C-alpha positions as CSV (number, residue, x, y, z in Angstrom):
1,M,-2.7,5.8,12.8
2,E,-1.6,9.0,11.1
3,K,-3.8,12.2,11.2
4,N,-4.3,14.8,8.6
5,N,-5.9,18.2,9.2
6,S,-8.6,17.2,11.5
7,E,-9.9,14.4,13.7
8,N,-12.4,13.5,11.1
9,D,-9.6,12.9,8.6
10,E,-7.9,10.3,10.7
11,I,-7.6,6.9,9.0
12,I,-10.1,4.9,10.9
13,N,-11.0,2.0,8.6
14,L,-8.9,-0.4,6.7
15,V,-10.3,-2.8,4.2
16,K,-9.0,-5.4,1.7
17,L,-10.6,-5.5,-1.8
18,G,-10.6,-8.8,-3.6
19,K,-12.4,-12.0,-4.3
20,S,-14.2,-14.0,-1.7
21,K,-11.8,-17.0,-1.9
22,H,-8.7,-14.9,-1.2
23,L,-10.4,-12.8,1.4
24,K,-11.4,-16.0,3.3
25,E,-7.7,-17.0,3.4
26,I,-6.9,-13.7,5.1
27,Q,-9.7,-14.3,7.7
28,Q,-8.0,-17.6,8.4
29,G,-4.9,-15.5,9.3
30,K,-2.9,-16.1,6.1
31,I,-1.5,-12.7,5.1
32,R,0.0,-12.9,1.6
33,F,3.0,-10.7,0.9
34,T,4.2,-10.2,-2.6
35,R,7.6,-9.0,-3.7
36,M,7.5,-5.3,-4.8
37,Y,8.7,-5.6,-8.4
38,K,6.0,-8.2,-9.2
39,Y,3.3,-5.5,-8.7
40,K,4.5,-3.9,-11.9
41,N,3.9,-7.1,-13.8
42,M,0.7,-8.4,-12.2
43,E,-1.4,-5.3,-12.0
44,N,-3.5,-4.0,-14.9
45,K,-3.0,-0.7,-16.7
46,N,-5.5,1.1,-14.4
47,I,-3.8,0.0,-11.2
48,G,-0.1,-0.7,-12.0
49,D,2.4,2.1,-11.3
50,T,5.3,2.1,-13.8
51,Y,7.5,3.4,-11.1
52,E,6.3,1.0,-8.4
53,G,9.0,0.6,-5.7
54,L,10.7,3.8,-6.6
55,S,13.3,5.2,-4.1
56,S,15.2,8.4,-3.8
57,I,18.9,8.0,-3.6
58,H,21.1,11.0,-2.9
59,Y,24.7,11.9,-2.1
60,T,26.8,15.0,-1.8
61,D,29.8,15.6,-4.0
62,K,31.9,18.7,-3.6
63,D,29.1,20.7,-2.0
64,T,26.6,19.7,-4.7
65,E,23.8,17.4,-3.6
66,Y,22.4,14.9,-6.2
67,F,19.0,13.2,-6.1
68,Y,18.4,10.1,-8.2
69,S,15.0,8.5,-8.9
70,N,13.0,7.6,-12.0
71,P,12.1,9.8,-13.9
72,L,15.3,11.3,-12.7
73,I,16.1,14.8,-11.4
74,E,19.6,16.2,-11.2
75,N,19.7,19.5,-9.3
76,G,16.1,20.1,-10.0
77,K,16.2,19.2,-13.7
78,Q,14.8,16.0,-15.2
79,I,17.3,13.7,-16.9
80,K,16.9,10.5,-18.8
81,I,17.1,7.1,-17.1
82,K,20.0,6.0,-19.4
83,D,22.1,8.8,-17.9
84,S,21.5,7.6,-14.3
85,I,24.1,5.8,-12.2
86,L,21.3,3.4,-11.2
87,S,18.7,1.5,-13.2
88,L,15.1,1.0,-11.8
89,A,15.9,-2.7,-11.2
90,D,18.8,-1.7,-8.9
91,F,16.7,0.3,-6.5
92,P,16.6,-1.3,-3.0
93,D,12.9,-1.2,-2.5
94,N,12.4,-3.9,-5.1
95,N,13.5,-6.3,-2.4
96,Y,10.5,-5.5,-0.2
97,F,7.6,-7.8,0.2
98,V,4.3,-5.9,0.4
99,F,0.7,-6.4,1.7
100,C,-1.8,-3.7,0.5
101,M,-5.1,-2.6,1.9
102,A,-7.3,0.5,1.3
103,Y,-8.3,3.1,3.9
104,F,-11.1,5.7,4.5
105,S,-12.0,8.2,7.2
106,I,-15.1,9.6,8.9
107,T,-15.0,12.5,6.4
108,D,-15.2,10.0,3.6
109,I,-18.3,8.4,5.1
110,I,-20.0,11.8,5.7
111,N,-19.3,13.0,2.2
112,K,-20.0,9.6,0.7
113,T,-16.6,9.6,-0.9
114,I,-15.2,6.4,0.6
115,F,-13.7,5.4,-2.8
116,D,-13.5,6.9,-6.2
117,S,-15.9,5.5,-8.9
118,K,-12.8,4.2,-10.7
119,I,-12.3,1.7,-7.8
120,Y,-15.8,0.4,-7.9
121,A,-15.6,0.0,-11.7
122,E,-12.6,-2.3,-11.5
123,E,-13.4,-6.0,-12.3
124,E,-10.5,-7.5,-10.4
125,W,-12.5,-7.5,-7.1
126,N,-16.1,-8.3,-6.1
127,D,-15.9,-8.4,-2.3
128,V,-14.6,-6.3,0.6
129,L,-13.0,-7.7,3.8
130,Y,-13.9,-5.2,6.4
131,F,-12.0,-5.2,9.7
132,Y,-14.0,-4.2,12.8
133,E,-10.9,-2.9,14.6
134,S,-8.2,-2.0,12.1
135,K,-5.6,-1.2,14.8
136,N,-5.9,-4.8,16.2
137,I,-5.2,-6.3,12.7
138,L,-2.2,-4.0,12.2
139,Q,-0.9,-4.9,15.6
140,K,-1.2,-8.7,14.9
141,I,0.8,-8.3,11.7
142,F,3.3,-6.0,13.2
143,D,4.0,-8.4,16.1
144,R,5.0,-11.1,13.6
145,I,7.4,-8.9,11.6
146,E,8.6,-6.3,14.2
147,K,12.1,-7.6,14.2
148,L,12.4,-6.9,10.5
149,N,11.8,-3.2,10.8
150,P,8.7,-3.0,8.6
151,K,7.4,0.1,7.0
152,I,3.7,0.6,7.7
153,G,1.4,3.4,6.7
154,P,-0.7,5.1,4.0
155,V,0.9,5.5,0.6
156,K,2.3,9.0,-0.1
157,Y,1.3,10.2,-3.6
158,Y,3.7,12.4,-5.5
159,D,3.8,14.3,-8.8
160,Y,7.2,13.0,-9.9
161,N,7.6,16.0,-12.2
162,I,7.7,18.3,-9.2
163,N,8.9,16.1,-6.3
164,Q,11.2,13.1,-6.2
165,Y,12.6,13.6,-2.7
166,N,12.3,11.1,0.1
167,L,10.7,8.4,-2.0
168,D,10.4,4.9,-0.7
169,V,8.3,1.7,-0.7
170,L,5.4,3.8,0.6
171,S,5.5,6.2,-2.4
172,K,3.5,6.2,-5.6
173,S,2.5,8.5,-8.5
174,I,-0.2,11.0,-7.7
175,K,-2.4,9.7,-10.5
176,Y,-3.1,6.7,-8.3
177,K,-4.2,8.8,-5.3
178,Y,-7.8,7.7,-5.7
179,Q,-6.7,4.2,-4.6
180,K,-6.2,5.4,-1.0
181,E,-3.7,2.6,-0.5
182,Y,-2.3,1.5,2.9
183,R,0.9,-0.7,2.9
184,I,2.8,-3.0,5.1
185,A,6.3,-3.8,3.8
186,F,9.4,-5.6,5.0
187,I,12.5,-7.3,3.7
188,P,12.6,-10.9,5.0
189,K,15.7,-12.7,6.1
190,E,16.8,-16.0,4.4
191,N,16.1,-18.0,7.5
192,N,12.8,-16.5,8.3
193,E,9.9,-18.4,9.8
194,F,7.3,-17.4,7.2
195,I,5.6,-19.8,4.7
196,K,7.3,-19.4,1.4
197,I,5.0,-20.0,-1.6
198,D,7.6,-19.2,-4.3
199,H,10.4,-16.7,-4.9
200,D,8.0,-13.8,-5.0
201,T,5.4,-14.7,-2.4
202,L,5.3,-15.6,1.2
203,I,2.6,-15.9,3.9
204,V,2.7,-14.4,7.4
205,D,0.3,-16.3,9.7
206,I,-1.4,-14.1,12.3
207,G,-4.0,-16.5,13.5
208,N,-7.7,-16.7,12.7
209,I,-9.4,-13.3,12.5
210,E,-12.9,-14.4,11.4
211,S,-14.4,-12.9,14.5
212,E,-12.7,-9.6,13.8
213,S,-13.8,-9.1,10.2
214,I,-16.6,-9.7,7.7
215,I,-16.7,-10.2,4.0
216,V,-19.2,-7.9,2.2
217,P,-20.2,-8.0,-1.5
218,K,-19.1,-4.9,-3.4
219,N,-22.6,-3.6,-4.2
220,I,-23.6,-3.8,-0.5
221,F,-20.4,-2.1,0.7
222,C,-20.9,0.8,-1.8
223,E,-24.2,1.6,-0.2
224,G,-23.8,0.2,3.3
225,F,-23.0,3.2,5.5
226,I,-25.8,4.9,7.2
227,I,-25.2,8.0,9.4
228,K,-27.5,8.3,12.4
229,E,-27.9,11.5,14.3
230,N,-27.6,11.4,18.1
231,I,-30.9,12.4,19.7
C-alpha cells in the first residue's frame, strides 16, 4: 500500500461498488478484467474519462525533448491532436485489461468523507463489496498475474492543462478525483490461462473469497462506520 502525508492517510480499505449479482461473482473468485478502451464506451458521462488510457510518449531529437499525450503538449505548449504523430487509438495502454476498485483511509472515516456525494448519487450501483483484508485480496490477484508485470495502485489524477508527464494506465483527469479509484492492470499473452469471455473481457480466478468479504447495501454502507474511543 502507498502512503500519503501521514499514517492516517494510508490506503487501508478497498471496496468494489456494483450490483449484488456481479459482486457475488467476485466473491466466488471471478475477477472480471475489461480492456481499457472499452471503458470510454461503457461508462456514463459522469464516470467516463474522455482520455481514459492516456500515456505520455516522449523522445529527444537534437537536444529538444518532446512529450506527446492528448490533449497534447509540445515543449510546454498545447497542440491539437491532428498535429500529433500518434492518435489516441495508437497509445499502448489501450491494450491493458483493467479491474477497478475504490479506496478510503482512516482519515476519510474520521472526517466522514469516505466518498463524495457524487458517488452515492450514481444509479449504476446499489451495493458495496467490502474486503476484510484488502492486502490479502490484492495478493491473491497479484499471484495469478505476477508473470505479466501488472500495474497496481491508486489512480493518479492530473490536470492535463498543467501536467502531461509520466501518464500511464493508472492516470486519469483530475475532475474524476472524487472517484478514489484503485486499479489493477496487465496485458495478457495470447496463450494465457485466463477465462476469455470475449475480445474485451477476461476472468482471472483467484478462488472463493466469501469468507474474506461481505456485500453491504449502499444505504447501510454510507452510514455504517462508527468510531469508538478507547477507554
